[in-house]
N, C-alpha and C positions, 0 to 999 in steps of 0.2 A: 505866615512868617517862617514856619518850619519847612514848608515845601521849598521856599526860596533858598534856605540854607542847604537843603539836600541837593538842589540843582547846582549851587555854587561849589559844594564839596565834590560832586561828581565831575564837574568841569575841571577843577584843579587836580583831582586824582588822576585824570587822564594825562595831564601834562607832566606832573611830578610823580613818576612811579618810584617804587622802592629802589630799583637798580639805579635810576638816574640820581636819586638823592644820595645813595651810597657813593656813587661815582663823584658827585659834587663835593662831598665831605672829604673823600680820599684825595681828590684832585687838589682841594684847598690845602690839605696837609702836605701833599707832594710839592705844591708850588712854594710853600713856605720853606720846606727843606731845600728846594732848589735855590732859593734866595740865600739860605744860610751856607750851603756847601759850595755852590758855583759862584753866585754873586758877581759883583763887578766893583772892583776897588777904585777905579777911576771915576765912576759915576756917569760914564758916557753910554752905558748900555740901557736901553729903554725899559726892558722888562726885568732884568736881573738886578738892577741897581735899586729898585724900589720894591719893598716887601708887599705893598698893596697890589701892585701890578702883577707880581709873581703869583700871589694868591688868586687874583682874579683870572689870570690865564690858566692856572692849574685847575681852578674850579670849572671853567668853561670846558676845558678838554676832558676833565673827569665826568662832567655831566653828559657830554656827547658820547663818550665811550660807554658809560653806564646805560644810556638811552638805547644803544644798539642791542641790548639784551632784554628789552622789555616784552618782546613777544607779540607786538601788534600785528605783524605779518601772519603769524600763526593763527591769531584770532580771526583775521579777515578771511583767510583761506577756509577756516572751519564754518564761517557764516555763509559762504557761497555754496 
């Protein structure tokens, strides 16, 4: 059972690196501030009129930006 948990941990640690998690959190916060500051008073804007959509888009963008700095390419070049 312990070996299965270690495999599961390693699998998810490859996907969710520290930089991507930090980007996810900062993007979520940024998406919420975007909703508060920019927002949409008429309710016709798909992203900025709904706080959940703003947070989700901010989290996605933050995750992708944070994932750019995880260093996978550097590790792959060193292994070759």
